[in-house]
N, C-alpha and C positions, 0 to 999 in steps of 0.2 A: 364691849356692847352687849347687851341687854338685848335679851330676845319681845317682842311686842307684839301683841293682838288685840285686834279690832270687833268690835260687832257693829256696826252699824243699823239701826231700827228705822225702817220705812214711817212714814205718815199711818199705814195700813198694817204695821205689825210685823211685816215679815222685815228679817235679822238678813245681812250682808256679812261676811266674817273676813276678816283681811290679815296678816302678819306681814311685820318685815321683812324685808327683803337685802340684808348685806352685800354688800359687792366691796374687794381691792380697793376698788378705786370709789371711793367714800361718796361723792355726787351723786354716781350709779347707783345706788342702792333706791329703795323705796320702803314707805312709811307704810304700816298698816292699817294707819286713818283711810289713806287717798287705794291702796290697793279693796281695802273694803267699799271706799266710793266709787271706784272703777268698776267692781261686780257687782255694784245694784244699779249702775247708771247703764251696764250692761243687759240685765234685764228689764230694760223700760225704767223703773223710779225715777225721781226727778224730787221728789220730798220728804225730809225728812225728821223725828224727833228726837232721836237720841243716838249720842256713840256712845261705847263702852268699849274704855281699854285699860288693858292688862299688865302691864310691865314686870319684873324681875329687879327693878330698882326698888329699894325700901319705899322711897316716898313716891307718892302717885303724882303721876306725870303728863301734864296739858299734851296737846299735840302741837309740834313744832308749826314754827309762821309758814310754813309753805301748806302744810294741810291744814291751818286756820282759813287761809287764803281759798284752799279749792273746796272745803265744807261751804264758807261763807255764802260759796255761788248761790247752791242750792237750798241752805238751812240757815238762815240769817238766827233763826230763833231755835238753833237748836243747842240741847243740853248735853252738857260733854262731862262724863264720870267715870273718876279712873280709879284703879284700885293698885295700890303697892305691894311687893310680895312680903313686906313685913307684915300685912292686914290694915293697913289705913285705906282710906278711900277719900275723894275730894270728888265737887262737884262743881259745876259752873255753867254758866251760860256761855257761846261763844260768842256773843255780846262783851259779856266782861274781857274776855279771853284776844279778842278782837274790837274793838272800842270805836275805830273812823276806819271803816272797811274798805278796799278800793271794790268796787266789783261793777259791772254795765252801766249803773245810774251815774257812775263817775264820768263812762266814756260818752253820753250824754247832751249834747249841744242846749243852750238855756232857748 
């Protein structure tokens, strides 16, 4: 298991931090990205520009599927930047990482 940190940047430039919280029962753990999102929502923010992820993994790592789904609800145009321990970095748009998201629009009837 790698330590992961995330900084979610709100549209107004305010940054909200999160770290992964591991648990012996793996599904009960929480990802850094969703913890940062929760902190931002708690502070009343609902619009975001970028999330920056830092991991101990050598390769830059994008958010997991659950985090992608959580983030797309608030920021479908989010910029995702990830930094690995070996110094490499990568940037994606959330739309690249989640090209056909399931959102509130998906629940609306025609």
